[in-house]
C-alpha positions as CSV (number, residue, x, y, z in Angstrom):
1,X,12.1,23.8,17.4
2,X,10.3,21.7,14.8
3,X,11.8,19.8,11.9
4,X,10.2,22.2,9.5
5,X,12.1,25.2,10.9
6,X,15.4,23.4,10.4
7,X,15.0,22.6,6.8
8,X,13.4,25.8,5.5
9,X,14.0,29.5,5.1
10,X,16.9,31.3,6.5
11,X,17.9,28.4,8.7
12,X,18.7,26.2,5.7
13,X,20.5,29.1,4.0
14,X,22.7,29.7,7.0
15,X,23.5,26.1,7.6
16,X,24.2,25.5,3.9
17,X,26.6,28.5,4.0
18,X,28.4,27.2,7.0
19,X,28.8,23.7,5.4
20,X,30.1,25.3,2.2
21,X,32.7,27.3,4.1
22,X,33.6,24.1,6.1
23,X,34.0,22.1,2.9
24,X,36.2,24.8,1.4
25,X,38.5,24.6,4.5
26,X,38.6,20.8,4.1
27,X,39.5,21.3,0.4
28,X,42.3,23.7,1.3
29,X,43.8,21.3,3.8
30,X,43.4,18.4,1.3
31,X,45.2,20.6,-1.3
32,X,48.1,21.2,1.1
33,X,48.3,17.4,1.6
34,X,48.3,17.0,-2.2
35,X,51.1,19.6,-2.6
36,X,53.3,17.9,-0.1
37,X,52.7,14.4,-1.4
38,X,55.5,13.4,-3.8
39,X,56.3,9.8,-3.0
40,X,54.5,6.6,-2.0
41,X,55.8,7.1,1.5
42,X,54.2,10.6,1.6
43,X,50.9,9.2,0.4
44,X,50.8,6.2,2.7
45,X,52.7,7.5,5.8
46,X,52.6,11.3,5.5
47,X,56.4,11.3,5.1
48,X,56.9,10.0,8.7
49,X,57.2,13.6,9.9
50,X,53.8,14.4,11.5
51,X,53.5,16.8,14.4
52,X,52.4,15.0,17.7
53,X,49.3,17.2,18.0
54,X,48.2,16.4,14.5
55,X,48.9,12.7,15.0
56,X,47.0,12.6,18.3
57,X,44.0,14.5,17.0
58,X,44.0,12.5,13.8
59,X,44.2,9.2,15.8
60,X,41.3,10.3,18.0
61,X,39.2,11.6,15.1
62,X,39.7,8.3,13.2
63,X,38.9,6.4,16.4
64,X,35.8,8.3,17.5
65,X,33.3,8.5,14.6
66,X,29.6,9.2,14.3
67,X,29.2,5.5,15.0
68,X,30.4,6.3,18.5
69,X,28.6,9.6,18.9
70,X,25.4,8.7,17.1
71,X,25.2,4.9,17.2
72,X,26.7,4.3,20.7
73,X,25.1,7.5,22.0
74,X,21.8,6.0,20.9
75,X,22.6,2.7,22.6
76,X,23.2,4.7,25.8
77,X,19.8,6.2,25.3
78,X,18.4,2.7,25.3
79,X,20.3,1.2,28.2
80,X,22.0,4.0,30.1
81,X,25.3,4.9,31.6
82,X,26.7,1.4,31.9
83,X,28.2,2.3,28.4
84,X,30.5,4.7,30.2
85,X,32.7,1.7,30.9
86,X,33.5,1.6,27.2
87,X,35.0,5.1,27.5
88,X,37.3,3.8,30.2
89,X,38.2,0.8,28.0
90,X,38.9,3.1,25.1
91,X,41.3,5.3,27.1
92,X,43.0,2.4,28.9
93,X,43.5,0.2,25.8
94,X,43.0,2.5,22.8
95,X,45.3,5.2,24.2
96,X,47.6,4.1,27.0
97,X,48.3,0.5,26.0
98,X,48.2,1.4,22.3
99,X,50.6,4.4,22.5
100,X,53.0,3.1,25.2
101,X,53.3,-0.6,24.4
102,X,52.2,-0.8,20.7
103,X,53.0,2.6,19.3
104,X,56.7,2.7,20.1
105,X,57.5,-0.8,18.7
106,X,55.2,-0.3,15.7
107,X,57.1,2.9,14.8
108,X,60.5,1.4,15.3
109,X,60.0,-2.0,13.7
110,X,58.0,-0.4,10.8
111,X,60.9,2.0,10.1
112,X,63.5,-0.8,10.4
113,X,61.5,-2.9,7.8
114,X,60.4,0.1,5.7
115,X,56.8,-1.0,6.2
116,X,54.2,1.5,4.9
117,X,51.0,-0.3,5.8
118,X,49.7,-2.6,8.5
119,X,49.6,-5.7,6.2
120,X,53.1,-4.9,5.0
121,X,54.3,-4.7,8.7
122,X,53.0,-8.1,9.4
123,X,54.2,-9.6,6.1
124,X,57.7,-8.2,6.4
125,X,58.0,-9.1,10.1
126,X,57.3,-12.7,9.3
127,X,58.9,-12.7,5.8
128,X,55.7,-13.7,4.0
129,X,54.2,-11.9,1.0
130,X,51.3,-14.3,1.1
131,X,50.6,-13.3,4.7
132,X,50.6,-9.7,3.7
133,X,48.1,-10.4,1.0
134,X,45.9,-12.4,3.3
135,X,45.8,-9.6,5.9
136,X,45.0,-7.1,3.2
137,X,42.2,-9.3,1.9
138,X,40.6,-9.4,5.4
139,X,40.8,-5.6,5.6
140,X,39.3,-5.2,2.1
141,X,36.4,-7.5,3.1
142,X,35.5,-6.2,6.5
143,X,36.4,-2.5,6.6
144,X,33.7,-1.6,4.1
145,X,31.2,-2.9,6.7
146,X,32.6,-0.5,9.3
147,X,32.9,2.5,6.9
148,X,29.3,1.9,5.7
149,X,27.9,2.2,9.3
150,X,29.9,5.3,9.8
151,X,28.5,6.6,6.6
152,X,25.0,5.6,7.7
153,X,25.4,7.4,11.1
154,X,26.5,10.7,9.4
155,X,23.8,10.5,6.8
156,X,21.1,9.8,9.4
157,X,22.2,12.9,11.3
158,X,21.9,15.1,8.1
159,X,18.6,13.4,7.4
160,X,17.1,14.3,10.8
161,X,18.7,17.8,11.2
162,X,18.6,19.2,7.7
163,X,15.5,17.3,6.7
164,X,16.9,16.0,3.4
165,X,16.6,12.6,1.9
166,X,18.9,9.8,3.1
167,X,20.3,9.2,-0.4
168,X,21.3,12.9,-0.8
169,X,23.0,12.8,2.6
170,X,25.1,9.9,1.5
171,X,26.1,11.7,-1.7
172,X,27.2,14.8,0.3
173,X,29.5,12.7,2.6
174,X,31.0,10.6,-0.1
175,X,31.8,13.5,-2.4
176,X,33.5,15.5,0.2
177,X,35.6,12.6,1.5
178,X,36.5,11.2,-1.8
179,X,38.1,14.3,-3.1
180,X,40.7,14.9,-0.4
181,X,41.4,11.3,0.4
182,X,42.0,10.2,-3.2
183,X,44.3,13.2,-4.0
184,X,45.7,14.2,-0.6
185,X,46.8,10.8,0.7
186,X,47.5,10.4,4.4
187,X,48.9,13.9,4.7
188,X,45.6,15.4,3.5
189,X,43.7,13.0,5.8
190,X,45.6,13.9,8.9
191,X,45.6,17.6,8.3
192,X,41.8,17.5,7.9
193,X,41.4,15.1,10.9
194,X,43.3,17.5,13.2
195,X,41.0,20.3,12.3
196,X,37.9,18.1,12.6
197,X,39.1,16.7,15.9
198,X,39.3,20.2,17.4
199,X,35.7,20.8,16.2
200,X,34.5,17.5,17.6
201,X,35.9,17.9,21.2
202,X,34.6,21.5,21.4
203,X,31.2,20.7,20.0
204,X,30.7,17.6,22.2
205,X,31.7,19.3,25.4
206,X,29.4,22.2,24.6
207,X,26.6,19.6,24.0
208,X,27.1,18.1,27.4
209,X,27.0,21.5,29.2
210,X,23.9,22.5,27.3
211,X,22.2,19.2,28.1
212,X,22.7,19.7,31.8
213,X,21.5,23.3,31.5
214,X,18.4,22.1,29.6
215,X,17.7,19.5,32.3
216,X,18.1,21.8,35.3
217,X,21.7,21.0,36.4
218,X,23.9,17.9,37.0
219,X,22.2,16.7,40.2
220,X,18.7,17.2,39.1
221,X,19.3,15.6,35.7
222,X,20.9,12.5,37.2
223,X,18.2,12.1,39.8
224,X,15.5,12.5,37.2
225,X,17.2,9.8,35.1
226,X,17.4,7.5,38.2
227,X,13.7,8.0,38.9
228,X,12.8,6.7,35.4
229,X,13.9,3.1,36.4
230,X,10.3,2.3,37.4
231,X,9.3,2.6,33.8
232,X,11.5,-0.2,32.5
233,X,9.0,-3.1,32.9
234,X,6.0,-1.4,31.4
235,X,7.5,0.9,28.7
236,X,10.4,-0.9,27.1
237,X,9.7,-3.7,24.5
238,X,10.8,-7.1,25.6
239,X,13.8,-7.2,23.3
240,X,15.2,-4.0,25.0
241,X,14.2,-4.7,28.6
242,X,16.0,-8.1,29.2
243,X,18.3,-7.3,32.2
244,X,17.6,-3.6,32.1
245,X,17.4,-2.1,35.7
246,X,17.4,1.6,34.9
247,X,19.6,4.1,33.1
248,X,22.1,4.9,36.0
249,X,23.0,1.3,37.0
250,X,24.6,-1.7,35.3
251,X,22.2,-4.3,33.9
252,X,21.5,-7.5,35.8
253,X,24.4,-9.9,35.8
254,X,24.3,-12.7,33.1
255,X,21.3,-11.1,31.5
256,X,20.9,-10.5,27.7
257,X,21.9,-6.9,27.9
258,X,24.8,-7.6,30.4
259,X,26.3,-9.9,27.8
260,X,25.8,-7.4,25.0
261,X,27.3,-4.6,27.0
262,X,30.2,-6.5,28.4
263,X,31.1,-8.9,25.6
264,X,30.3,-7.0,22.4
265,X,30.8,-3.4,23.5
266,X,33.2,-3.2,26.4
267,X,35.5,-6.1,25.4
268,X,35.0,-6.3,21.7
269,X,35.2,-2.6,20.9
270,X,37.5,-1.7,23.9
271,X,40.2,-4.3,23.2
272,X,39.5,-4.4,19.5
273,X,40.8,-0.8,19.3
274,X,44.3,-2.2,19.6
275,X,44.1,-4.1,16.3
276,X,42.7,-1.4,14.0
277,X,44.8,-1.1,10.9
278,X,43.8,2.6,10.3
279,X,45.0,3.4,13.8
280,X,48.2,1.3,13.9
281,X,49.5,3.0,10.7
282,X,49.5,6.4,12.5
283,X,52.2,5.2,14.9
284,X,54.5,5.0,11.8
285,X,53.9,8.7,10.9
286,X,55.9,10.4,13.7
287,X,59.7,11.0,13.9
288,X,60.4,9.5,17.3
289,X,59.0,8.0,20.5
290,X,59.0,11.4,22.1
291,X,56.2,12.5,19.7
292,X,54.1,9.5,20.8
293,X,54.6,10.3,24.5
294,X,53.4,13.9,23.9
295,X,50.3,12.6,22.1
296,X,49.0,10.4,25.0
297,X,47.4,13.2,27.1
298,X,45.9,14.8,24.0
299,X,44.3,11.5,22.9
300,X,43.0,10.7,26.4
301,X,41.3,14.1,26.8
302,X,39.8,13.7,23.3
303,X,38.2,10.3,24.0
304,X,36.8,11.5,27.3
305,X,35.4,14.7,25.9
306,X,33.9,13.2,22.7
307,X,32.7,9.7,23.4
308,X,32.1,10.4,27.1
309,X,29.9,13.4,26.3
310,X,27.9,11.4,23.7
311,X,27.2,8.5,26.1
312,X,26.1,10.8,28.9
313,X,23.9,12.9,26.7
314,X,22.4,9.7,25.1
315,X,21.3,8.4,28.5
316,X,20.1,11.8,29.8
317,X,18.0,12.3,26.6
318,X,15.4,10.0,28.3
319,X,14.7,12.8,30.8
320,X,14.2,15.3,28.1
321,X,11.9,13.1,25.9
322,X,9.9,12.0,28.9
323,X,9.4,15.4,30.5
324,X,9.4,17.6,27.5
325,X,6.7,20.3,27.5
326,X,5.2,18.9,24.3
327,X,4.9,15.5,25.8
328,X,3.2,16.7,29.1
329,X,0.8,18.9,27.2
330,X,-0.3,16.2,24.9
331,X,-0.5,13.6,27.7
332,X,2.1,11.4,25.9
333,X,5.4,10.9,27.7
334,X,8.1,9.1,25.7
335,X,11.4,7.5,26.5
336,X,14.2,8.1,24.0
337,X,13.8,4.8,22.1
338,X,10.1,5.4,21.8
339,X,10.6,8.9,20.5
340,X,13.0,7.6,17.9
341,X,10.5,5.0,16.6
342,X,12.6,2.1,17.9
343,X,15.8,3.2,15.9
344,X,18.6,4.1,18.4
345,X,20.6,5.8,15.6
346,X,18.0,8.6,15.6
347,X,18.1,9.4,19.4
348,X,21.1,11.8,19.4
349,X,20.1,13.7,16.2
350,X,16.5,14.1,17.5
351,X,17.7,15.3,20.9
352,X,20.0,17.9,19.3
353,X,17.3,19.0,16.9
354,X,14.5,19.3,19.5
355,X,16.2,20.2,22.8
356,X,18.9,22.7,21.8
357,X,18.8,26.4,20.7
358,X,18.6,26.8,16.9
359,X,22.0,28.6,16.7
360,X,23.7,25.7,18.5
361,X,22.3,23.3,16.0
362,X,24.8,24.7,13.4
363,X,27.7,23.9,15.7
364,X,26.6,20.3,16.1
365,X,26.0,19.9,12.5
366,X,29.7,20.6,11.9
367,X,30.6,18.4,14.9
368,X,28.8,15.4,13.4
369,X,30.1,16.1,10.0
370,X,33.6,16.1,11.4
371,X,33.1,12.9,13.3
372,X,31.8,11.1,10.2
373,X,34.2,12.5,7.6
374,X,37.4,12.1,9.7
375,X,36.7,8.4,10.4
376,X,35.5,7.6,6.9
377,X,38.6,9.2,5.3
378,X,40.9,7.0,7.5
379,X,38.9,3.9,6.6
380,X,38.8,4.7,2.9
381,X,42.6,5.4,3.0
382,X,43.4,2.1,4.7
383,X,41.1,0.3,2.3
384,X,42.8,1.9,-0.7
385,X,46.3,1.2,0.6
386,X,45.4,-2.5,1.2
387,X,44.0,-2.8,-2.3
388,X,46.6,-0.7,-4.2
389,X,49.8,-1.1,-2.2
390,X,49.4,-4.5,-0.6
391,X,47.2,-6.6,-2.9
392,X,48.1,-5.2,-6.3
393,X,51.8,-5.0,-5.6
394,X,51.8,-8.3,-3.8
395,X,50.0,-10.3,-6.5
396,X,51.6,-8.6,-9.5
397,X,55.1,-8.5,-8.0
398,X,55.5,-4.7,-8.7
399,X,58.5,-3.3,-7.0
400,X,57.7,0.3,-7.4
401,X,55.0,2.0,-5.3
402,X,51.9,2.7,-7.4
403,X,50.0,5.7,-6.0
404,X,47.6,5.5,-8.9
405,X,46.6,1.9,-7.9
406,X,46.1,3.0,-4.3
407,X,43.9,5.9,-5.4
408,X,41.8,3.5,-7.4
409,X,41.6,1.3,-4.4
410,X,40.2,4.2,-2.4
411,X,37.6,4.8,-5.0
412,X,36.6,1.1,-5.0
413,X,36.4,1.1,-1.2
414,X,34.1,4.1,-1.3
415,X,31.9,2.5,-3.8
416,X,31.5,-0.7,-1.8
417,X,30.8,1.2,1.4
418,X,28.0,3.2,-0.3
419,X,26.4,0.0,-1.5
420,X,26.5,-1.4,2.0
421,X,25.1,1.8,3.4
422,X,22.1,1.6,1.1
423,X,21.4,-2.1,2.0
424,X,22.0,-2.4,5.7
425,X,18.8,-2.3,7.9
426,X,18.1,0.4,10.5
427,X,19.8,0.4,13.9
428,X,23.0,-1.3,12.6
429,X,25.5,1.4,13.5
430,X,26.6,0.2,16.9
431,X,26.4,-3.5,16.0
432,X,28.3,-3.0,12.7
433,X,31.1,-1.3,14.6
434,X,31.2,-4.0,17.2
435,X,31.4,-6.7,14.5
436,X,34.3,-5.1,12.8
437,X,36.3,-4.4,16.0
438,X,35.7,-7.9,17.3
439,X,36.8,-9.6,14.0
440,X,39.8,-7.3,13.7
441,X,40.9,-8.2,17.3
442,X,40.5,-11.9,16.8
443,X,42.3,-11.9,13.4
444,X,45.0,-9.3,14.0
445,X,45.7,-8.7,17.7
446,X,47.7,-11.9,18.5
447,X,49.8,-11.6,15.3
448,X,50.3,-7.9,16.0
449,X,51.5,-8.5,19.5
450,X,53.8,-11.3,18.3
451,X,55.2,-9.1,15.6
452,X,56.2,-6.5,18.2
453,X,57.2,-8.6,21.2
454,X,57.5,-12.4,20.7
455,X,60.6,-13.4,18.8
456,X,59.7,-17.1,18.9
457,X,56.5,-16.5,16.9
458,X,56.7,-18.2,13.5
459,X,55.2,-17.6,10.1
460,X,53.1,-20.7,10.3
461,X,51.9,-19.7,13.8
462,X,50.7,-16.3,12.5
463,X,49.0,-17.9,9.5
464,X,47.2,-20.3,11.9
465,X,46.3,-17.4,14.3
466,X,44.8,-15.1,11.6
467,X,43.0,-18.0,10.0
468,X,41.5,-19.2,13.2
469,X,40.5,-15.7,14.3
470,X,38.6,-15.0,11.1
471,X,37.2,-18.4,10.8
472,X,35.8,-18.7,14.3
473,X,34.5,-15.1,14.2
474,X,32.6,-15.9,11.0
475,X,31.3,-19.2,12.4
476,X,30.1,-17.4,15.5
477,X,28.3,-14.7,13.6
478,X,26.6,-17.1,11.2
479,X,25.7,-20.0,13.6
480,X,25.9,-18.9,17.2
481,X,25.3,-15.2,17.9
482,X,21.5,-14.7,17.5
483,X,21.6,-11.0,16.4
484,X,23.5,-12.0,13.2
485,X,22.6,-15.7,12.7
486,X,18.9,-15.0,12.8
487,X,19.3,-12.0,10.4
488,X,21.5,-13.9,7.9
489,X,19.2,-17.0,7.9
490,X,21.9,-19.4,6.9
491,X,21.7,-21.4,10.2
492,X,17.9,-21.5,9.8
493,X,18.1,-22.8,6.2
494,X,20.7,-25.5,7.1
495,X,19.5,-26.6,10.6
496,X,16.0,-25.2,10.9
497,X,17.0,-23.0,14.0
498,X,18.2,-19.5,14.4
499,X,21.4,-20.6,16.3
500,X,23.1,-23.9,17.0
501,X,23.2,-23.4,20.8
502,X,20.1,-22.0,22.3
503,X,21.0,-22.4,26.0
504,X,21.5,-19.1,27.8
505,X,23.7,-17.1,27.5
506,X,25.4,-18.4,24.3
507,X,23.0,-16.7,21.8
508,X,24.1,-13.4,23.3
509,X,27.9,-14.0,23.8
510,X,29.8,-12.1,21.3
511,X,32.1,-14.3,19.1
512,X,35.0,-12.2,20.2
513,X,34.9,-13.8,23.6
514,X,35.9,-17.2,22.2
515,X,37.5,-16.3,18.9
516,X,40.4,-14.3,20.4
517,X,41.5,-17.0,22.9
518,X,41.4,-19.6,20.2
519,X,43.4,-17.3,17.9
520,X,46.0,-16.9,20.7
521,X,46.1,-20.6,21.3
522,X,46.7,-21.3,17.6
523,X,49.6,-18.8,17.5
524,X,51.3,-20.2,20.5
525,X,50.8,-23.9,19.7
526,X,51.8,-23.8,16.0
527,X,54.8,-21.5,16.7
528,X,56.2,-23.8,19.4
529,X,55.7,-26.8,17.0
530,X,57.6,-25.2,14.1
531,X,61.2,-24.1,13.6
532,X,62.0,-20.6,15.0
533,X,62.6,-17.7,12.7
534,X,66.2,-17.0,11.5
535,X,68.2,-15.0,14.0
536,X,69.5,-12.6,11.3
537,X,66.0,-11.4,10.5
538,X,65.2,-11.0,14.2
539,X,68.2,-8.8,14.6
540,X,67.0,-6.6,11.8
541,X,63.6,-6.2,13.5
542,X,64.7,-6.0,17.1
543,X,68.3,-4.8,16.8
544,X,69.7,-1.3,17.1
545,X,67.4,0.1,14.4
546,X,64.3,-1.7,15.8
547,X,64.7,-0.6,19.4
548,X,62.3,1.8,21.1
């Protein structure tokens, strides 16, 4: 199948008709959310009465976006199945640790303090309106980066599959998401997410099965991928080959790619999932701990079926691109990154377009739309709540919830994300995701853990922790981590070098590796040096109403 057949004739008509029906279903679910949204609590927390299936699917759909399916799937196409360790990290930390140790306490303490957002939970737990505003500001500054790369990944998929201009693809996504997020609130978001999550897991499992069928079976496909290892030295550009030993083994220890895989992706994204505001708020939407327990298995299967399938297919796509009939006939055999013109964000869309039956293409168009829209809606909602509920009310001192201000905040967050999506360079999807997850973990995770479990933590300690986490992360991105410091050019302008420390492996160590420990150290040290919080407030948080 050629690109021309996808974007012309009956194919385009059928695909457009399916997308229209799909959008109408989204509109209906958003309308249901709007009809059931009466108060600020309804808009921000879906009335704290969400079914566990809806909560689990919404959590998974918000967690696994096109940045995972397209961006990280493309990274797997570059470097292979070592990325499957990230799936394990996502399930271990993003589901089991998050639901069992974080979810229960978040729901209980959030209800005891009547907190409706992540910044409000931190602010009320440590009795600091200023801290709530500071956390909301960090979300407002960094989440548009993440939402923009999700937007890019979805738009790139539409660009490749439907053969439409990138700008028009952005317009399609933004218009659909804006309508039901702005009006439907979190109820509308979670209803739509549950539907999209079902489409995603079915579509990605089907993709994995068809990939193995296309490549001759599981054993033959993996053997063929293993045999491609001999091509690494001669076929991969130097910037991709450092430490690469093949697509079915881990990279060489202490190599450039080993540090990228382990520090940025496995640790930064894997552990960073625990400190995602858009995920934490979902724990406060269910009635009881029992609903959280019922959601664990659903969430685990979802992560394995979606992200796991994408990473496997991304790695195996090398076999298809190298052994495709077109490549053999023309005498040109290409690896995935070569076929995509050096842009990993195009590997998964190109494989779907060129390797699968035409009818199946429609299913995956809806799957990728679901992945992009579900995560973007959650990010836009948390951005809007941070601006409208936390910043506006915190700065102005309004006591009443202002749903209008939150909706305007959603609109502003969408606008900023679109601007970023138009400005960011190619190949930024996976890296932009890793940056946000790493910064969020360093800034929020120690404070979040302390809010739930450490009674001795103080307001000053949390201020120090959040400040150090953000500050060190930014310093690392600007002056130490080569991928960002060289691109930004600030270090070059000030010190005439791309990074301050050139000795291996420091230019490739993600800032998360040192920013999180320093953030923890700041929290513990300052808390122990300052007066403990009042016992009366601790009883309110951890007493009868705040127990699990």
